[in-house]
Each structure stands twice: as structure tokens, then as C-alpha cells.
C-alpha positions as YAML, in Angstrom:
chain: A
units: angstrom
residues:
- id: 1
  name: MET
  ca: [-34.61, 7.91, 30.67]
- id: 2
  name: ILE
  ca: [-31.79, 8.89, 32.98]
- id: 3
  name: ALA
  ca: [-29.51, 11.84, 32.19]
- id: 4
  name: VAL
  ca: [-25.84, 11.01, 32.28]
- id: 5
  name: SER
  ca: [-23.73, 13.30, 34.48]
- id: 6
  name: ARG
  ca: [-20.18, 14.19, 33.51]
- id: 7
  name: ALA
  ca: [-18.91, 12.07, 36.43]
- id: 8
  name: ARG
  ca: [-20.87, 9.07, 35.16]
- id: 9
  name: VAL
  ca: [-19.57, 9.57, 31.61]
- id: 10
  name: ALA
  ca: [-16.00, 9.79, 32.96]
- id: 11
  name: THR
  ca: [-16.54, 6.55, 34.86]
- id: 12
  name: CYS
  ca: [-17.90, 4.92, 31.73]
- id: 13
  name: ILE
  ca: [-14.81, 6.05, 29.77]
- id: 14
  name: ARG
  ca: [-12.52, 4.50, 32.30]
- id: 15
  name: MET
  ca: [-14.46, 1.21, 32.10]
- id: 16
  name: ILE
  ca: [-14.31, 0.81, 28.31]
- id: 17
  name: LYS
  ca: [-10.98, -0.98, 27.80]
- id: 18
  name: LEU
  ca: [-9.07, -3.21, 25.51]
- id: 19
  name: SER
  ca: [-11.90, -5.60, 24.61]
- id: 20
  name: HIS
  ca: [-12.91, -3.37, 21.74]
- id: 21
  name: LEU
  ca: [-9.87, -1.15, 21.44]
- id: 22
  name: ALA
  ca: [-9.97, -0.13, 17.78]
- id: 23
  name: ALA
  ca: [-13.49, 1.26, 18.00]
- id: 24
  name: THR
  ca: [-13.26, 2.52, 21.55]
- id: 25
  name: LEU
  ca: [-10.14, 4.67, 21.19]
- id: 26
  name: LEU
  ca: [-11.08, 6.26, 17.90]
- id: 27
  name: ILE
  ca: [-14.85, 6.65, 18.16]
- id: 28
  name: LEU
  ca: [-16.44, 5.79, 21.45]
- id: 29
  name: LEU
  ca: [-14.30, 7.70, 23.93]
- id: 30
  name: PRO
  ca: [-14.69, 11.03, 22.14]
- id: 31
  name: ALA
  ca: [-18.41, 10.38, 21.82]
- id: 32
  name: LEU
  ca: [-18.84, 9.80, 25.56]
- id: 33
  name: SER
  ca: [-16.57, 12.60, 26.67]
- id: 34
  name: GLY
  ca: [-19.15, 14.83, 28.44]
- id: 35
  name: SER
  ca: [-20.01, 17.55, 25.97]
- id: 36
  name: GLY
  ca: [-22.54, 19.24, 28.25]
- id: 37
  name: ALA
  ca: [-24.93, 19.32, 25.32]
- id: 38
  name: GLY
  ca: [-27.39, 16.97, 27.00]
- id: 39
  name: LYS
  ca: [-27.19, 14.36, 24.30]
- id: 40
  name: GLU
  ca: [-25.68, 11.51, 26.32]
- id: 41
  name: ARG
  ca: [-27.94, 9.34, 28.46]
- id: 42
  name: THR
  ca: [-28.11, 5.99, 30.08]
- id: 43
  name: LEU
  ca: [-30.72, 3.57, 28.72]
- id: 44
  name: THR
  ca: [-32.83, 1.44, 31.02]
- id: 45
  name: ALA
  ca: [-32.68, -2.29, 30.42]
- id: 46
  name: SER
  ca: [-36.10, -2.27, 28.75]
- id: 47
  name: GLU
  ca: [-35.18, 0.66, 26.52]
- id: 48
  name: ALA
  ca: [-31.98, -0.99, 25.41]
- id: 49
  name: ASP
  ca: [-33.70, -4.30, 24.75]
- id: 50
  name: GLY
  ca: [-36.36, -2.54, 22.64]
- id: 51
  name: LEU
  ca: [-33.84, -0.62, 20.61]
- id: 52
  name: LEU
  ca: [-31.76, -3.74, 19.96]
- id: 53
  name: ARG
  ca: [-34.79, -5.63, 18.71]
- id: 54
  name: ARG
  ca: [-36.47, -3.14, 16.48]
- id: 55
  name: PRO
  ca: [-35.34, -2.02, 13.00]
- id: 56
  name: ALA
  ca: [-33.42, 1.27, 12.82]
- id: 57
  name: SER
  ca: [-35.57, 4.37, 12.44]
- id: 58
  name: THR
  ca: [-34.83, 6.40, 9.30]
- id: 59
  name: ASP
  ca: [-36.27, 9.14, 7.14]
- id: 60
  name: ALA
  ca: [-36.09, 9.56, 3.36]
- id: 61
  name: GLY
  ca: [-33.10, 11.90, 3.43]
- id: 62
  name: SER
  ca: [-30.98, 9.81, 5.72]
- id: 63
  name: THR
  ca: [-31.81, 6.64, 3.79]
- id: 64
  name: ARG
  ca: [-30.62, 8.30, 0.62]
- id: 65
  name: ILE
  ca: [-27.31, 9.43, 2.19]
- id: 66
  name: ILE
  ca: [-26.55, 6.15, 4.00]
- id: 67
  name: GLU
  ca: [-27.32, 4.00, 0.92]
- id: 68
  name: ARG
  ca: [-25.10, 6.26, -1.15]
- id: 69
  name: ALA
  ca: [-22.31, 5.93, 1.40]
- id: 70
  name: GLU
  ca: [-22.64, 2.14, 1.55]
- id: 71
  name: GLY
  ca: [-22.45, 1.96, -2.21]
- id: 72
  name: ALA
  ca: [-19.44, 4.25, -2.38]
- id: 73
  name: TYR
  ca: [-17.38, 2.35, 0.19]
- id: 74
  name: ARG
  ca: [-18.34, -1.04, -1.39]
- id: 75
  name: LYS
  ca: [-16.95, 0.01, -4.75]
- id: 76
  name: LEU
  ca: [-13.49, 0.79, -3.40]
- id: 77
  name: ARG
  ca: [-10.58, -1.61, -3.75]
- id: 78
  name: SER
  ca: [-8.61, 0.09, -0.99]
- id: 79
  name: LEU
  ca: [-8.76, 3.18, 1.16]
- id: 80
  name: ARG
  ca: [-6.35, 5.31, 3.12]
- id: 81
  name: THR
  ca: [-8.03, 7.60, 5.64]
- id: 82
  name: VAL
  ca: [-6.70, 9.95, 8.33]
- id: 83
  name: SER
  ca: [-8.86, 11.35, 11.12]
- id: 84
  name: ARG
  ca: [-8.03, 14.12, 13.53]
- id: 85
  name: ASP
  ca: [-9.96, 15.35, 16.53]
- id: 86
  name: GLY
  ca: [-7.42, 17.82, 18.03]
- id: 87
  name: ARG
  ca: [-5.87, 15.27, 20.38]
- id: 88
  name: ILE
  ca: [-5.63, 12.03, 18.43]
- id: 89
  name: VAL
  ca: [-4.50, 11.28, 14.86]
- id: 90
  name: ALA
  ca: [-5.64, 7.95, 13.45]
- id: 91
  name: THR
  ca: [-4.40, 6.54, 10.16]
- id: 92
  name: ILE
  ca: [-6.32, 3.62, 8.71]
- id: 93
  name: LEU
  ca: [-5.46, 1.53, 5.66]
- id: 94
  name: VAL
  ca: [-7.89, -1.05, 4.28]
- id: 95
  name: GLN
  ca: [-7.74, -3.33, 1.29]
- id: 96
  name: ARG
  ca: [-9.84, -6.21, 0.06]
- id: 97
  name: PRO
  ca: [-10.69, -8.73, 1.13]
- id: 98
  name: ARG
  ca: [-9.83, -8.39, 4.85]
- id: 99
  name: PHE
  ca: [-6.66, -6.32, 5.14]
- id: 100
  name: TYR
  ca: [-6.74, -3.58, 7.79]
- id: 101
  name: ARG
  ca: [-4.27, -1.40, 9.63]
- id: 102
  name: LEU
  ca: [-5.02, 1.29, 12.21]
- id: 103
  name: THR
  ca: [-2.24, 3.41, 13.72]
- id: 104
  name: GLN
  ca: [-3.39, 5.77, 16.46]
- id: 105
  name: LYS
  ca: [-1.18, 8.46, 17.92]
- id: 106
  name: LEU
  ca: [-1.47, 11.55, 20.08]
- id: 107
  name: VAL
  ca: [-0.80, 14.78, 18.17]
- id: 108
  name: SER
  ca: [2.60, 14.81, 19.89]
- id: 109
  name: GLY
  ca: [3.47, 11.65, 17.98]
- id: 110
  name: GLU
  ca: [3.20, 9.24, 20.95]
- id: 111
  name: LEU
  ca: [1.85, 5.85, 19.83]
- id: 112
  name: LEU
  ca: [-1.37, 4.80, 21.53]
- id: 113
  name: ALA
  ca: [-2.56, 1.71, 19.63]
- id: 114
  name: THR
  ca: [-2.19, -0.42, 16.54]
- id: 115
  name: ALA
  ca: [-4.73, -2.80, 14.98]
- id: 116
  name: VAL
  ca: [-3.80, -5.02, 12.01]
- id: 117
  name: SER
  ca: [-5.43, -7.73, 9.96]
- id: 118
  name: ASP
  ca: [-3.10, -9.62, 7.64]
- id: 119
  name: GLY
  ca: [-6.05, -11.31, 5.95]
- id: 120
  name: LYS
  ca: [-5.97, -14.27, 8.24]
- id: 121
  name: ARG
  ca: [-5.36, -13.02, 11.78]
- id: 122
  name: TYR
  ca: [-6.47, -9.77, 13.47]
- id: 123
  name: TYR
  ca: [-4.40, -8.08, 16.21]
- id: 124
  name: GLU
  ca: [-5.04, -5.14, 18.53]
- id: 125
  name: TYR
  ca: [-2.07, -3.71, 20.42]
- id: 126
  name: GLN
  ca: [-2.11, -1.13, 23.24]
- id: 127
  name: GLU
  ca: [1.24, 0.62, 23.56]
- id: 128
  name: ARG
  ca: [0.98, 1.79, 27.14]
- id: 129
  name: LYS
  ca: [0.17, -1.69, 28.41]
- id: 130
  name: HIS
  ca: [2.45, -3.46, 25.90]
- id: 131
  name: GLU
  ca: [-0.38, -5.93, 25.47]
- id: 132
  name: TYR
  ca: [-2.12, -7.34, 22.42]
- id: 133
  name: LEU
  ca: [-5.14, -9.45, 21.57]
- id: 134
  name: GLU
  ca: [-5.51, -11.83, 18.62]
- id: 135
  name: ARG
  ca: [-8.52, -13.10, 16.68]
- id: 136
  name: GLY
  ca: [-9.32, -14.52, 13.23]
- id: 137
  name: SER
  ca: [-9.64, -11.83, 10.59]
- id: 138
  name: GLU
  ca: [-13.32, -12.78, 10.07]
- id: 139
  name: VAL
  ca: [-14.02, -10.73, 13.18]
- id: 140
  name: LEU
  ca: [-13.88, -7.66, 10.85]
- id: 141
  name: ASP
  ca: [-17.30, -8.63, 9.53]
- id: 142
  name: ARG
  ca: [-18.92, -7.78, 12.90]
- id: 143
  name: LEU
  ca: [-16.35, -5.76, 14.90]
- id: 144
  name: ALA
  ca: [-17.19, -2.22, 15.96]
- id: 145
  name: LEU
  ca: [-14.71, -0.52, 13.57]
- id: 146
  name: PRO
  ca: [-14.23, 3.23, 13.19]
- id: 147
  name: VAL
  ca: [-17.06, 4.82, 11.25]
- id: 148
  name: ASN
  ca: [-14.78, 6.12, 8.49]
- id: 149
  name: VAL
  ca: [-13.91, 2.58, 7.30]
- id: 150
  name: ARG
  ca: [-16.70, 0.38, 8.68]
- id: 151
  name: LEU
  ca: [-18.75, 0.33, 5.48]
- id: 152
  name: PHE
  ca: [-15.72, -0.79, 3.44]
- id: 153
  name: PHE
  ca: [-16.33, -4.37, 4.58]
- id: 154
  name: PRO
  ca: [-19.26, -5.98, 2.77]
- id: 155
  name: GLU
  ca: [-20.76, -7.78, 5.75]
- id: 156
  name: GLN
  ca: [-21.05, -4.54, 7.74]
- id: 157
  name: ARG
  ca: [-24.22, -2.53, 7.51]
- id: 158
  name: SER
  ca: [-25.00, 0.80, 9.09]
- id: 159
  name: SER
  ca: [-27.58, -0.44, 11.63]
- id: 160
  name: ASN
  ca: [-25.98, -3.85, 12.35]
- id: 161
  name: LEU
  ca: [-25.41, -4.89, 15.93]
- id: 162
  name: LEU
  ca: [-21.62, -4.80, 16.29]
- id: 163
  name: ILE
  ca: [-19.40, -6.65, 18.71]
- id: 164
  name: GLY
  ca: [-16.23, -6.17, 20.65]
- id: 165
  name: LEU
  ca: [-13.31, -8.60, 20.71]
- id: 166
  name: ASP
  ca: [-15.03, -10.26, 23.69]
- id: 167
  name: GLY
  ca: [-17.79, -11.36, 21.26]
- id: 168
  name: LYS
  ca: [-20.40, -9.38, 23.13]
- id: 169
  name: PRO
  ca: [-22.69, -6.72, 21.61]
- id: 170
  name: THR
  ca: [-21.00, -3.35, 21.84]
- id: 171
  name: VAL
  ca: [-22.43, -0.80, 19.41]
- id: 172
  name: ARG
  ca: [-25.60, -0.27, 17.44]
- id: 173
  name: GLU
  ca: [-26.82, 2.69, 15.40]
- id: 174
  name: TYR
  ca: [-30.56, 2.76, 15.87]
- id: 175
  name: ALA
  ca: [-31.88, 5.98, 14.35]
- id: 176
  name: TYR
  ca: [-30.94, 8.28, 11.45]
- id: 177
  name: ARG
  ca: [-32.22, 11.78, 10.72]
- id: 178
  name: TYR
  ca: [-31.35, 13.94, 7.75]
- id: 179
  name: ARG
  ca: [-30.42, 17.50, 8.79]
- id: 180
  name: GLY
  ca: [-29.79, 19.11, 5.40]
- id: 181
  name: LYS
  ca: [-26.86, 20.61, 3.55]
- id: 182
  name: ALA
  ca: [-23.73, 21.88, 5.24]
- id: 183
  name: VAL
  ca: [-20.17, 22.97, 4.51]
- id: 184
  name: VAL
  ca: [-17.04, 21.19, 5.78]
- id: 185
  name: HIS
  ca: [-13.74, 22.97, 5.15]
- id: 186
  name: GLY
  ca: [-15.30, 24.89, 2.30]
- id: 187
  name: LYS
  ca: [-16.75, 21.78, 0.64]
- id: 188
  name: PRO
  ca: [-20.43, 20.95, 0.26]
- id: 189
  name: ALA
  ca: [-21.65, 18.25, 2.65]
- id: 190
  name: GLU
  ca: [-24.87, 16.67, 3.85]
- id: 191
  name: ARG
  ca: [-25.55, 16.01, 7.51]
- id: 192
  name: VAL
  ca: [-27.16, 12.96, 9.08]
- id: 193
  name: ASP
  ca: [-27.64, 12.73, 12.82]
- id: 194
  name: VAL
  ca: [-27.09, 9.16, 14.06]
- id: 195
  name: SER
  ca: [-28.36, 7.87, 17.40]
- id: 196
  name: VAL
  ca: [-25.83, 5.37, 18.70]
- id: 197
  name: MET
  ca: [-25.98, 3.00, 21.69]
- id: 198
  name: VAL
  ca: [-22.81, 1.72, 23.31]
- id: 199
  name: ARG
  ca: [-22.43, -1.04, 25.88]
- id: 200
  name: ALA
  ca: [-20.06, -0.54, 28.79]
- id: 201
  name: PRO
  ca: [-18.34, -3.54, 30.41]
- id: 202
  name: ASP
  ca: [-20.74, -3.39, 33.31]
- id: 203
  name: GLY
  ca: [-23.51, -4.22, 30.81]
- id: 204
  name: ALA
  ca: [-25.23, -0.86, 30.86]
- id: 205
  name: TRP
  ca: [-26.09, 0.74, 27.52]
- id: 206
  name: HIS
  ca: [-25.41, 4.42, 26.89]
- id: 207
  name: SER
  ca: [-26.79, 6.54, 24.07]
- id: 208
  name: PHE
  ca: [-25.57, 9.59, 22.26]
- id: 209
  name: VAL
  ca: [-26.10, 11.44, 18.97]
- id: 210
  name: SER
  ca: [-23.30, 11.59, 16.41]
- id: 211
  name: GLU
  ca: [-23.40, 14.22, 13.66]
- id: 212
  name: ARG
  ca: [-22.11, 12.73, 10.39]
- id: 213
  name: TYR
  ca: [-21.21, 14.82, 7.39]
- id: 214
  name: TYR
  ca: [-20.92, 13.14, 3.98]
- id: 215
  name: ASP
  ca: [-19.45, 14.31, 0.69]
- id: 216
  name: PRO
  ca: [-22.39, 14.48, -1.80]
- id: 217
  name: GLN
  ca: [-20.05, 13.65, -4.70]
- id: 218
  name: SER
  ca: [-17.89, 10.78, -3.38]
- id: 219
  name: GLY
  ca: [-20.38, 9.56, -0.76]
- id: 220
  name: LEU
  ca: [-17.61, 9.22, 1.80]
- id: 221
  name: LEU
  ca: [-17.60, 10.54, 5.35]
- id: 222
  name: LEU
  ca: [-15.99, 13.95, 5.85]
- id: 223
  name: ARG
  ca: [-16.60, 14.64, 9.57]
- id: 224
  name: ALA
  ca: [-18.08, 13.14, 12.70]
- id: 225
  name: VAL
  ca: [-19.08, 15.30, 15.65]
- id: 226
  name: ASN
  ca: [-19.58, 13.51, 18.98]
- id: 227
  name: GLY
  ca: [-20.35, 15.89, 21.79]
- id: 228
  name: ASN
  ca: [-17.51, 18.39, 22.03]
- id: 229
  name: ARG
  ca: [-15.19, 16.39, 19.80]
- id: 230
  name: THR
  ca: [-14.99, 17.00, 16.06]
- id: 231
  name: MET
  ca: [-13.27, 14.32, 14.02]
- id: 232
  name: ASP
  ca: [-12.24, 15.58, 10.56]
- id: 233
  name: ILE
  ca: [-11.52, 12.90, 7.99]
- id: 234
  name: GLU
  ca: [-9.31, 12.87, 4.91]
- id: 235
  name: SER
  ca: [-9.71, 9.96, 2.54]
- id: 236
  name: ALA
  ca: [-7.70, 8.65, -0.40]
- id: 237
  name: PRO
  ca: [-9.90, 6.16, -2.32]
- id: 238
  name: ASN
  ca: [-8.19, 3.24, -4.08]
- id: 239
  name: ALA
  ca: [-4.81, 4.26, -2.63]
- id: 240
  name: LYS
  ca: [-1.80, 2.14, -3.44]
- id: 241
  name: ILE
  ca: [-0.79, 0.35, -0.21]
- id: 242
  name: ALA
  ca: [2.43, -1.57, 0.21]
- id: 243
  name: PRO
  ca: [1.78, -5.21, 1.23]
- id: 244
  name: ASN
  ca: [4.05, -4.92, 4.29]
- id: 245
  name: GLN
  ca: [1.62, -2.47, 5.84]
- id: 246
  name: PHE
  ca: [-0.56, -5.41, 6.73]
- id: 247
  name: HIS
  ca: [2.16, -7.44, 8.38]
- id: 248
  name: TRP
  ca: [2.57, -7.24, 12.12]
- id: 249
  name: THR
  ca: [4.57, -9.02, 14.78]
- id: 250
  name: PRO
  ca: [4.29, -8.35, 18.52]
- id: 251
  name: PRO
  ca: [6.86, -5.87, 19.82]
- id: 252
  name: ALA
  ca: [9.62, -7.21, 22.02]
- id: 253
  name: GLY
  ca: [8.49, -7.40, 25.62]
- id: 254
  name: SER
  ca: [4.74, -7.29, 24.83]
- id: 255
  name: THR
  ca: [2.37, -9.89, 26.20]
- id: 256
  name: LYS
  ca: [-0.70, -11.58, 24.72]
- id: 257
  name: GLY
  ca: [-3.84, -10.72, 26.57]
- id: 258
  name: LEU
  ca: [-6.41, -13.34, 27.54]
- id: 259
  name: GLY
  ca: [-9.46, -11.23, 26.67]
...
């Protein structure tokens, strides 16, 4: 196992681009952002292959929490969730069967990215490049979506091998460990540490540990800690969402990417 230096992590961050924008911007970049905690590492080819092939490792406590979370998200008709990590604010709206909208901004209000599924087509748009990608909405069944909405979609499972928009394997959660009770913003929570592997465009797999904090009553995710980034999550289950939120047309002057 090879330790990942901060320089290597920074290089990896620069390499992870538009091919899996929605997951990368919200989840993966904070996770790989060099915490100094010694939790990030590069996997050898044989290690990565072994982890991809074998069933996820769990314990009784983590199994209980994850199954409860899966059940809670599956029961929802819709969900509005807002995550904040100190630099980025991401608002996500989801509604059955395959409606999805992510709006990601800096805390200053500058738009970074938008991802929308209108139930038939799925779009990811990067503001600074004025470029978007388009796929069929069925991609939501396997796409590496942000962790605070991923389980809303029935085909997604916690330990599934997830893909980017290039169709290649991108993310897999391969181990879960229960860490006991906690408190998040004065509310009771239960913590599960999740070992995650992420593929960079050069084909190398990188691993880190994500701390996940779940509400013991609702079953929903309250917080994710990846390295030195803490993402706090507010959720409104079964929120009423206007239909036009899931409509999207390319901004004037934007171009369609070939990825």
C-alpha cells in the first residue's frame, strides 16, 4: 500500500474532470483534498481488483444503520437536501421516478455546476467551461451521485460499483464500520466509517475513509466528513417541488461536450 502525498492528491484532484461532474464536485474532491490525517492512499492494481470483486465488508452495527438508511430513502416520494462544506453549497431536488436537479455554488453565490434529469434525459453543465454533457436518465441507476441522495433511487445500493458519465467504474464503497453514537448540531446521530475507492482518469484507484453520521429517527444522512472537509446536510423529506425545477435547456453560448 502506497501512502498518497498531498502533491499526489492535488494532482488527482486536477485530473478528475467533467466525466463524472455531479459526484466529483460535491463528494470526491473534498474527500481527496489532502487532510493530512493519513487516510488517503493509492491502491495497487491487485488491491483494487480484489476490492472490486469481493463483497463489501460490514459489521452488525453498520449493517443496521445502512439498511435503515436504504429503507428510509426508498420510502420517500421526493426530497430536497442542501449540503454545505464551508466553500460549496449544493442544493439537490429529487422526485420519483427519475427526476433530479443539483445546483452547486460557491458560498459567494457563484454558480459552479448544474445537473438535471427531466425523467428522460440527464444533463451535467459546468459553468466555467460553458459545457454540458447529455445522457439518458437511466444513467441515474448507476451514476456516482452525491451520498445524500444516492439511496433515493431504487437501483442504487450502498456497495454497488458506480460509474461516471464515461460509463467506466468510478466509485465503490467496500467496507463499513460502526463507530457508535454521536451528536450533530445538538441532535443524536450514529456514525459509520465508510471505506471508499475512487478511480482517477489515469486508471489508478485511490482510497479514503468517509465518516457518515445518520439520524437514528429518520434514517437520513446528517453529515459526511472526508479528510478535513465536513459536509453538513439539511433534508426536507417529501418536499413539494415545482415541475419546472426538472426542466433544463442549455444556456446561450454553451457547447455540448463529446465525453
